Legacy VTK file of the C-alpha trace (Angstrom):
# vtk DataFile Version 3.0
C-alpha trace
ASCII
DATASET POLYDATA
POINTS 306 float
148.915 -19.903 -30.893
148.901 -18.617 -27.299
150.442 -15.377 -26.308
148.400 -14.820 -23.140
150.031 -16.264 -19.933
147.496 -14.882 -17.594
143.936 -13.201 -17.311
142.627 -10.374 -15.447
139.294 -10.898 -13.744
137.194 -7.813 -13.382
135.379 -9.672 -10.793
131.900 -8.826 -9.403
132.225 -5.036 -9.354
134.793 -2.282 -9.811
133.208 -0.173 -7.147
135.553 -0.215 -4.108
132.688 0.447 -1.568
130.544 -2.383 -2.957
133.469 -4.652 -2.704
134.063 -3.781 0.871
130.208 -4.664 1.435
130.384 -7.869 -0.778
133.379 -9.466 0.967
131.898 -10.093 4.558
128.601 -11.239 2.847
130.270 -14.038 0.600
132.664 -14.909 3.403
129.812 -15.577 5.573
127.905 -17.245 2.826
130.941 -19.447 2.016
131.603 -20.472 5.588
127.973 -21.167 6.271
127.889 -23.349 3.133
131.117 -25.260 4.319
129.604 -25.568 7.929
126.113 -26.664 6.548
127.262 -29.243 4.317
129.980 -30.627 6.587
127.346 -30.995 9.298
125.052 -32.966 6.974
127.908 -35.328 5.833
129.128 -36.036 9.330
125.669 -36.608 10.733
124.668 -39.028 8.037
128.137 -40.866 8.409
128.040 -41.340 12.165
124.084 -42.004 12.589
123.146 -45.796 12.190
119.548 -44.214 11.644
120.315 -42.449 8.475
122.223 -45.539 6.802
119.995 -45.621 3.736
120.421 -45.002 0.055
118.661 -41.701 0.187
120.803 -40.233 2.861
123.849 -41.778 1.241
123.127 -39.872 -1.751
122.434 -36.636 0.296
126.041 -36.925 1.853
127.406 -37.190 -1.541
125.511 -33.929 -2.526
126.896 -32.120 0.326
130.376 -33.258 -0.394
130.119 -31.971 -4.125
128.405 -28.743 -2.866
131.225 -27.894 -0.450
133.777 -28.715 -3.203
131.965 -26.729 -5.737
131.979 -23.659 -3.428
135.522 -24.160 -2.564
136.622 -24.260 -6.100
135.025 -20.860 -6.973
134.685 -18.718 -3.705
138.086 -18.320 -2.360
139.421 -16.563 -5.387
136.388 -14.600 -5.963
136.618 -13.360 -2.296
140.424 -12.758 -2.699
139.906 -10.632 -5.828
137.441 -8.492 -3.909
140.228 -7.243 -1.436
143.290 -7.566 -3.781
144.530 -4.723 -6.013
145.753 -7.280 -8.727
143.000 -9.667 -9.716
145.004 -11.848 -12.034
144.969 -15.547 -12.608
147.393 -17.810 -14.555
146.510 -19.373 -17.727
147.057 -22.817 -16.108
145.124 -21.568 -13.074
142.162 -20.492 -15.174
141.841 -23.778 -17.069
142.135 -25.512 -13.600
139.161 -23.362 -12.385
137.330 -24.048 -15.620
137.695 -27.824 -15.192
136.906 -27.864 -11.533
133.617 -25.934 -12.068
132.355 -28.283 -14.760
133.295 -31.423 -12.937
131.402 -30.397 -9.749
128.668 -29.078 -11.888
128.234 -32.007 -13.928
128.705 -34.324 -10.827
125.822 -32.680 -9.230
123.478 -32.843 -12.185
124.261 -36.559 -12.576
123.742 -37.064 -8.756
120.421 -35.397 -8.732
119.385 -37.939 -11.329
120.498 -40.571 -9.081
118.514 -39.146 -6.110
115.385 -39.096 -8.243
115.742 -42.575 -9.389
116.005 -43.450 -5.610
112.925 -41.747 -4.945
111.097 -43.335 -7.816
112.006 -46.867 -6.643
111.015 -46.035 -3.101
107.683 -44.850 -3.829
106.623 -46.687 -6.818
108.322 -49.972 -6.133
108.569 -50.206 -2.202
108.555 -53.866 -1.848
111.601 -54.246 -4.065
113.548 -50.961 -2.899
116.018 -52.854 -0.557
116.826 -55.315 -3.292
117.176 -52.739 -6.226
118.845 -49.937 -4.203
121.666 -52.283 -2.953
124.693 -50.965 -1.402
126.528 -52.280 -4.360
124.348 -50.196 -6.864
124.595 -47.067 -4.653
128.474 -47.467 -4.663
128.417 -47.877 -8.330
126.250 -44.910 -9.105
128.367 -42.798 -6.685
131.524 -43.591 -8.623
129.925 -43.117 -11.875
128.798 -39.666 -10.768
132.436 -38.619 -10.408
133.719 -40.511 -13.653
131.062 -38.785 -15.797
131.702 -35.434 -14.094
135.549 -35.750 -14.795
134.675 -36.807 -18.373
132.437 -33.786 -18.941
135.036 -31.226 -17.409
137.670 -32.875 -19.524
135.625 -32.245 -22.762
135.088 -28.602 -21.747
138.670 -28.142 -21.139
139.666 -29.576 -24.464
137.410 -27.267 -26.250
139.062 -24.290 -24.536
142.567 -25.441 -24.974
142.224 -25.739 -28.943
141.586 -22.066 -28.833
144.231 -19.410 -29.676
144.457 -16.635 -26.978
146.680 -13.826 -28.218
144.979 -10.883 -26.396
143.171 -9.082 -24.931
143.144 -10.817 -21.619
140.560 -8.985 -19.570
137.574 -11.274 -18.460
134.544 -9.190 -17.291
133.629 -11.953 -14.788
134.859 -13.343 -11.379
135.625 -16.706 -12.592
136.984 -18.533 -15.770
133.985 -19.821 -17.676
133.137 -20.746 -21.064
131.481 -17.662 -22.377
133.865 -15.242 -21.212
136.844 -17.165 -22.416
135.266 -17.679 -25.921
134.893 -13.957 -26.262
138.696 -13.651 -25.829
139.640 -16.195 -28.322
141.378 -14.944 -31.535
139.154 -16.714 -33.961
135.512 -17.150 -35.039
134.014 -19.289 -32.056
130.581 -19.227 -33.667
131.034 -23.084 -34.608
131.704 -23.867 -31.102
128.475 -22.716 -29.897
126.553 -25.647 -30.944
129.052 -28.007 -29.451
129.051 -26.195 -26.149
125.338 -26.364 -26.148
125.494 -30.079 -26.936
127.854 -30.854 -24.069
126.688 -28.410 -21.195
123.258 -27.183 -22.351
122.003 -30.519 -23.452
123.223 -32.155 -20.250
121.191 -29.701 -18.215
118.124 -29.974 -20.543
117.793 -33.701 -20.933
118.571 -34.391 -17.236
116.084 -31.805 -16.091
113.412 -33.389 -18.543
114.168 -36.802 -17.121
113.642 -35.455 -13.610
110.431 -33.803 -14.426
109.159 -37.160 -16.097
110.329 -39.180 -13.162
108.296 -36.879 -10.481
105.324 -37.040 -12.972
105.402 -40.646 -12.630
105.898 -40.689 -8.760
103.053 -38.034 -8.362
100.625 -40.296 -10.456
101.762 -43.376 -8.294
100.653 -41.627 -5.142
97.112 -42.033 -5.866
97.346 -45.593 -4.382
98.709 -44.127 -1.017
96.814 -43.077 2.051
96.850 -39.405 2.802
99.681 -39.891 5.468
101.719 -41.755 2.940
101.241 -39.087 0.370
102.208 -36.558 2.873
105.459 -38.194 3.486
106.279 -38.899 0.045
105.487 -35.386 -1.104
107.593 -33.872 1.774
110.577 -35.848 0.565
110.169 -35.181 -3.091
109.378 -31.580 -2.513
113.034 -31.039 -0.956
114.611 -32.758 -4.026
112.202 -30.865 -6.557
113.321 -27.422 -4.879
116.968 -28.343 -5.011
116.695 -29.551 -8.670
115.020 -26.223 -9.934
117.433 -24.061 -8.043
120.241 -25.699 -9.669
119.003 -26.395 -13.184
117.351 -23.030 -13.804
120.542 -21.171 -13.636
122.403 -24.025 -15.598
119.931 -23.770 -18.492
120.168 -20.007 -18.464
124.046 -20.032 -18.590
124.672 -22.858 -21.243
121.437 -23.250 -23.355
121.905 -20.114 -25.380
124.223 -18.576 -28.268
127.840 -17.684 -27.246
127.094 -14.335 -25.954
127.419 -12.678 -22.538
124.588 -11.075 -20.744
124.562 -8.662 -17.756
122.921 -11.235 -15.386
125.617 -13.766 -15.909
127.414 -12.815 -12.809
124.463 -12.852 -10.686
123.371 -16.291 -11.926
126.980 -17.696 -11.583
126.959 -16.538 -7.857
123.567 -18.130 -7.377
125.021 -21.561 -8.717
128.245 -21.392 -7.113
127.356 -20.067 -3.522
123.677 -19.689 -2.980
122.354 -23.104 -4.230
125.041 -25.121 -2.176
124.181 -22.848 1.034
120.447 -23.466 0.602
120.735 -27.400 0.018
121.631 -28.286 3.797
118.684 -25.747 4.776
116.167 -27.391 2.399
117.059 -30.922 3.357
117.488 -30.462 7.190
114.510 -27.999 7.696
112.186 -29.958 5.666
113.225 -33.528 6.972
111.812 -34.639 10.310
114.053 -37.561 10.538
117.295 -35.594 9.928
116.209 -32.852 12.512
115.565 -35.559 15.030
118.907 -37.247 14.578
120.717 -33.765 14.650
118.834 -32.806 17.981
119.855 -36.113 19.519
123.445 -35.721 18.542
123.348 -32.299 19.785
121.971 -33.445 23.143
124.697 -36.028 23.305
127.493 -33.617 22.596
126.281 -31.406 25.339
126.137 -34.207 27.841
129.593 -35.157 26.967
130.836 -31.617 27.265
129.128 -31.040 30.554
130.931 -34.076 32.249
LINES 1 307
306 0 1 2 3 4 5 6 7 8 9 10 11 12 13 14 15 16 17 18 19 20 21 22 23 24 25 26 27 28 29 30 31 32 33 34 35 36 37 38 39 40 41 42 43 44 45 46 47 48 49 50 51 52 53 54 55 56 57 58 59 60 61 62 63 64 65 66 67 68 69 70 71 72 73 74 75 76 77 78 79 80 81 82 83 84 85 86 87 88 89 90 91 92 93 94 95 96 97 98 99 100 101 102 103 104 105 106 107 108 109 110 111 112 113 114 115 116 117 118 119 120 121 122 123 124 125 126 127 128 129 130 131 132 133 134 135 136 137 138 139 140 141 142 143 144 145 146 147 148 149 150 151 152 153 154 155 156 157 158 159 160 161 162 163 164 165 166 167 168 169 170 171 172 173 174 175 176 177 178 179 180 181 182 183 184 185 186 187 188 189 190 191 192 193 194 195 196 197 198 199 200 201 202 203 204 205 206 207 208 209 210 211 212 213 214 215 216 217 218 219 220 221 222 223 224 225 226 227 228 229 230 231 232 233 234 235 236 237 238 239 240 241 242 243 244 245 246 247 248 249 250 251 252 253 254 255 256 257 258 259 260 261 262 263 264 265 266 267 268 269 270 271 272 273 274 275 276 277 278 279 280 281 282 283 284 285 286 287 288 289 290 291 292 293 294 295 296 297 298 299 300 301 302 303 304 305
């Protein structure tokens, strides 16, 4: 049974003054996120020097981050300046699906990136053979397929629930926990299912990433000091990105079905802050990326001067 045709999103805050302050901050963050991730994707696409599996996966990460932010931020910002913060039932389900597709895709992609670094550092002589273009393309396709499957499973969970009122969501987005609290049924039995689907995905993947980097760090003993420095620099960026994504994921989904006051702040970190930081982390800590960007900028200025 479903009597609810739309939901009311309370958003980040009900304070009009705070809303006015948040809007330009979030707008700048969103535009910076899009620009940064677009710059990385275009730079990798047009630069032959970056035609490697590592940068191929990085371009995929930029696309996912930009898509993830776009699926969540525009509605959130619009609600800050709108008097009627409603979303249709179908729109809510679409947002839920998109959030979990892009979130799961990023989790799986980070695993693929960790495997790429493992092969590059632990099996350097076989790197070109193992990380072939065919394998990289297959992994990229599987990232999206598995992300869509995960999002579809989450959507099916919610569609089975009856919503007969109330329809007020104390959040800025349609996510699992707020929606479960509105269902007109006992949702305690769904808690383990959601934990198994979302929470365990975060936990198992994060555990695999930690294990892979423990193996990588152990293998660095055989490297020279310069080799260790370069390998650690590359891995450090990936570790920072992984921790910044998985920590909020574990907090949001590996727990009982109950909302916490910190949920909104953690969700903001996932949907806007992490996608914004990823381009900065990878570009500022990567000398090769910075050199390519400088060369492209110099070439662009020369062309514009003519």
